[in-house]
Every structure is written in C-alpha cells, then in structure tokens.
C-alpha positions in Angstrom: -7.5 8.6 5.8 -7.3 6.4 8.9 -5.5 7.7 12.0 -2.1 6.5 13.1 -3.6 4.7 16.0 -6.0 2.8 13.7 -3.1 1.9 11.4 -1.0 0.6 14.3 -4.0 -1.5 15.4 -4.1 -3.0 12.0 -0.5 -3.9 12.2 -1.0 -5.5 15.6 -3.9 -7.6 14.2 -1.7 -8.8 11.3 1.1 -9.9 13.6 -1.2 -11.6 16.1 -3.1 -13.5 13.4 0.0 -14.5 11.4 1.8 -15.9 14.5 -1.4 -17.7 15.5 -1.7 -19.2 12.0 2.0 -20.2 11.8 2.9 -21.3 15.3 -0.3 -22.8 16.6 0.4 -24.8 19.8 4.2 -24.5 19.3 7.1 -24.5 16.9 7.8 -28.2 17.5 10.8 -28.3 15.1 12.7 -25.8 17.2 11.3 -27.1 20.5 12.5 -30.6 19.6 16.1 -29.9 19.0 17.1 -26.5 20.4 17.4 -25.8 24.1 15.1 -23.1 25.5 18.1 -21.2 26.8 20.2 -21.4 23.6 21.2 -18.0 22.2 21.8 -17.3 18.5 22.4 -14.6 15.9 20.9 -14.2 12.4 21.3 -11.8 9.6 18.8 -10.7 6.9 20.6 -11.3 3.6 19.5 -9.8 0.3 19.6 -12.2 -2.7 18.0 -9.8 -5.2 18.0 -6.1 -6.0 15.5 -3.3 -5.5 14.1 -1.2 -2.6 14.1 -2.7 0.9 10.9 -2.3 3.0 9.5 -3.8 6.2 12.4 -3.3 8.6 10.2 -1.5 11.2 7.6 -4.2 10.8 10.3 -6.8 11.5 11.1 -5.0 14.7 7.5 -5.2 15.7 7.4 -9.0 14.9 10.5 -9.7 16.9 9.3 -7.7 19.9 5.9 -9.5 19.8 7.6 -12.9 19.8 10.2 -12.1 22.4 10.8 -8.6 23.8 14.4 -9.6 24.6 15.4 -10.1 21.0 17.7 -7.3 19.8 17.9 -6.0 16.3 20.8 -4.0 14.8 19.8 -2.3 11.5 22.4 -1.7 8.9 20.1 -0.2 6.3 17.0 2.0 6.4 13.5 1.7 5.0 13.5 2.6 1.3 17.2 2.1 0.7 18.3 0.6 -2.6 19.7 -2.9 -2.1 21.7 -5.5 -4.2 22.6 -9.1 -3.9 24.8 -9.7 -0.8 23.6 -6.7 1.3 22.8 -7.3 4.9 19.8 -5.4 6.1 20.0 -6.2 9.8 21.1 -8.6 12.4 19.1 -10.0 15.3 20.3 -11.9 18.4 18.7 -13.5 21.4 16.9 -16.8 22.0 17.4 -19.1 19.1 13.9 -20.5 19.4 12.4 -17.0 19.3 14.4 -16.1 16.2 13.1 -19.2 14.4 9.5 -18.6 15.5 9.6 -15.1 14.0 11.6 -16.0 10.9 8.8 -16.8 8.4 6.6 -13.9 9.2 9.5 -11.5 9.0 10.5 -12.9 5.6 7.1 -13.2 4.2 6.3 -9.6 5.1 9.6 -8.1 4.0 9.7 -10.0 0.7 6.2 -8.7 -0.1 6.8 -5.2 1.1 10.1 -4.9 -0.7 8.6 -6.0 -3.9 5.8 -3.4 -3.6 8.2 -0.7 -2.6 10.4 -1.5 -5.6 7.6 -1.4 -8.1 6.3 1.8 -6.5 9.7 3.5 -6.7 9.9 2.6 -10.4 6.6 4.3 -11.1 7.6 7.3 -9.0 10.9 7.6 -10.9 9.0 7.6 -14.2 7.0 10.6 -13.1 10.0 12.6 -12.0 9.6 16.3 -13.1 5.8 16.1 -13.3 3.3 17.2 -10.7 1.6 13.9 -10.7 1.7 11.5 -7.7 1.3 7.8 -7.6 -1.6 6.2 -5.6 -2.3 2.7 -4.6 -5.8 1.1 -4.5 -7.8 -1.4 -2.4 -6.6 -4.2 -4.6 -4.5 -5.6 -1.8 -4.0 -9.1 -0.3 -6.9 -9.8 2.2 -5.7 -9.5 5.7 -2.4 -7.6 5.1 -3.5 -4.4 3.6 -1.8 -2.3 6.2 1.7 -3.5 5.4 1.1 -3.4 1.6 0.0 0.2 1.8 2.9 1.0 4.2 5.3 -0.4 1.5 3.8 1.9 -1.1 4.7 4.9 1.1 8.2 3.5 1.6 8.6 3.3 -2.2 7.6 7.0 -2.5 4.0 6.6 -3.5 0.9 7.9 -1.6 -2.0 6.0 -0.1 -5.5 6.2 -1.5 -8.3 5.5 0.9 -7.5 2.7 3.3 -10.9 1.0 3.2 -14.6 1.6 2.5 -15.0 3.6 5.7 -12.5 6.5 5.3 -13.5 8.0 2.0 -16.5 8.0 -0.3 -15.8 6.7 -3.9 -18.8 6.6 -6.2 -17.9 4.2 -8.9 -19.9 3.0 -11.9 -22.0 0.5 -10.0 -22.9 3.0 -7.2 -23.9 5.5 -9.9 -26.0 3.0 -11.8 -27.7 1.6 -8.7 -28.4 5.1 -7.5 -30.0 6.2 -10.7 -27.3 8.4 -12.1 -24.4 10.6 -11.2 -26.3 13.6 -9.9 -28.6 11.5 -7.8 -25.7 9.5 -6.4 -23.9 12.7 -5.3 -27.0 14.2 -3.8 -27.8 11.1 -1.9 -24.2 10.8 -0.6 -24.2 14.4 0.6 -27.5 14.0 2.4 -26.1 10.8 4.0 -23.0 12.5 5.2 -25.0 15.4 6.6 -27.5 13.1 8.4 -24.8 11.0 10.0 -22.4 13.9 10.6 -19.5 12.3 8.7 -16.7 14.3 7.3 -15.6 12.2 4.3 -14.2 13.3 1.0 -16.1 12.4 -2.1 -14.5 11.0 -5.3 -16.7 10.3 -8.3 -15.8 8.1 -11.2 -16.4 9.4 -14.8 -16.5 7.1 -17.8 -16.6 9.8 -20.4 -16.4 13.5 -20.9 -20.2 14.0 -20.6 -20.1 12.4 -17.1 -17.2 14.8 -16.2 -19.4 17.7 -17.2 -22.3 16.3 -15.1 -20.1 15.8 -12.1 -19.0 19.4 -12.3 -22.5 20.6 -11.9 -22.5 19.4 -8.3 -20.7 21.0 -5.5 -18.5 19.3 -2.9 -16.8 16.7 -5.1 -13.2 16.4 -3.9 -11.7 14.5 -6.9 -12.9 13.1 -10.3 -11.6 9.7 -11.3 -11.0 9.5 -15.0 -11.5 5.8 -15.6 -10.0 4.2 -18.8 -9.7 7.6 -20.6 -7.3 7.9 -23.5 -4.7 10.7 -23.6 -6.8 13.1 -25.6 -9.9 12.6 -23.4 -7.7 13.0 -20.3 -6.3 16.3 -21.5 -9.8 17.6 -22.3 -11.1 16.5 -18.9 -8.3 18.2 -17.1 -9.1 21.4 -19.1 -12.8 21.2 -18.2 -12.1 20.5 -14.5 -9.5 23.2 -14.1 -9.1 23.9 -10.4 -12.7 22.9 -9.4 -11.4 19.7 -7.9 -8.6 17.2 -8.1 -8.1 14.7 -11.0 -7.1 11.1 -10.9 -6.4 8.7 -13.9 -6.8 5.0 -13.5 -7.4 1.9 -15.6 -4.7 -0.2 -17.4 -2.0 2.3 -16.9 1.5 0.7 -16.9 5.2 1.6 -17.1 4.9 2.4 -20.8 1.9 4.8 -20.5 2.2 6.4 -17.0 4.4 9.3 -18.1 2.1 10.2 -20.9 -0.9 10.3 -18.6 1.1 12.5 -16.2 1.8 14.8 -19.0 -1.9 15.3 -19.5 -1.8 17.2 -16.2 -3.7 14.9 -13.7 -2.9 15.3 -10.0 -2.8 11.5 -9.4 -2.4 8.2 -11.1 -3.7 5.2 -9.2 -2.5 1.7 -10.0 -3.7 -1.6 -8.5 -0.5 -3.2 -10.0 1.5 -1.7 -7.2 0.1 -4.3 -4.8 -1.5 -7.1 -6.8 1.1 -7.7 -9.5 4.6 -8.0 -7.9 7.1 -10.7 -7.4 8.5 -11.1 -3.9 12.1 -10.0 -3.3 14.4 -12.8 -2.5 15.5 -12.5 1.1 16.9 -15.0 3.6 17.4 -15.0 7.4 20.7 -16.8 8.0 22.2 -17.9 11.3 25.8 -16.9 11.8 
C-alpha cells in the first residue's frame, strides 16, 4: 500500500487541481458583489440520511483557500446522519467561503455516498470473518478521497494503483502464456528490480486455483465470478496457503452467502462506481 506521505500528496494534488479548474482567474460572482473584507458564517446542512464523510478533507480545502477560515465540527467522520443535521460551521472571509464551497460539497457528497454504501456492505457481513475491499474502479483524478471514504465507511483499501501491488488478472495470464509462467516472470521481475510487492493471482476456475497453488510466494488468490459451491471448494483447497478474495457481480443480496463460504475478502467496484451523492448544502447564516 502507499505511504501516508504519498496519500497526503495525492490529496494535495486533488485540491490544487480542483481549485484551478473551478476558480480559474477568479470567482467573479463573489468578487463583483461582496467586499473583500466582508466576514461571514456558513453551516454544512444534511438533506439526506446515511454516513457522513469528508469532514477532514473539507478542513484541508478551507485551509488551502484561506488559512484564516475557522471550522467548528459538530459531527465526526463516519457518524450516521439524517435530514436537518449540521455537520460543521465555518466562518471567515465570505469570498473565501464561497470559493471553497463547491469543492467541499462535491467531495463530501461523493465521499458520504461511498461511506454509506460501504457501511451497508460491512453491516451485512457482521459476525463473519470476511472484510470488504474497494477496487481501482474509481473516478479518475479523485481516487484518494474515494478510497478514504471506503475506510471511513468501515471497509478496507485494496491496492491504491498499479504500482503498489502485483495483480495478475486474466489478460496478464493470457499474454504471459499461462498462470505458472506469469507467476515465474513476476517473481523474477521483482527480484531483478528489488521490489517488495505482494502478488495476487486471479483464478477463473478450480483448475486454475490448483495451478496457482503449485507456485510459491502468492499472497492472495482472487476467485473471479465463482458460484457459492466453487468458492467453498476453492477455500477448502487453498486452506492457509494464502489469502482468498471473492469478486465479480457480488451485491447486497449475495455478499453474505459469499462470506459464509469462508473467504477472507470480498472486493466490490460498486462501492465507488455505483453510488448516488448524498444531498448536502453549505448555507450562510
């Protein structure tokens, strides 16, 4: 996984680029009608229900726009919220609050939706040993905040990107000439370039699971689009030789049954690519 320093750098890039995109050469709506010295207050109002996420990111945005803006938080990351709740207040230069407004709302609406969906998956797995993972099926440019939201919702992060973990999927395997060759080539590559990266290998059926188990050094086997019976048999075959992960068209109706098969992880792209933003507003008062 990426380091905390790398993650913080990703957040800084998101904020810098988003403000560049949104503000350009100036927020002329505010500049035209609000004095530079005018002071104001605003509150983040919830108009929905779910799990709130992105409060700390909002702090970063406000600080980036104007270090003199002050936030008072009334709720914490991951708290359940309902219509009418106030998450935080912010006060300072009115122009600065308005400049930061849209980025704060866009990010928190998206992050809260992801955290809410993740929490629903986590709750469905209560009492099992299985943990929920996200994927790389994220919105280009804002992966860091989407994966942050998964953590806030109680899930765990899969690899952040292509560079922090090896995942040999069907296309890698086919291009490499088969599972065993793909694993051997990968291990030789890691040794040659002195990289310490975990290796996950995707299996499409039980025969591929058996072939993967013949190689040493595999961290996790990804059981892709297995049905329940195949998953149970794969878990039995794998035992404690490596971790197991189920993926592929798993939803709220099926996730518990896959967990009952005994897998360590269930990964779902739906956590980040199929959510509806939480309705939030930043209102002056």
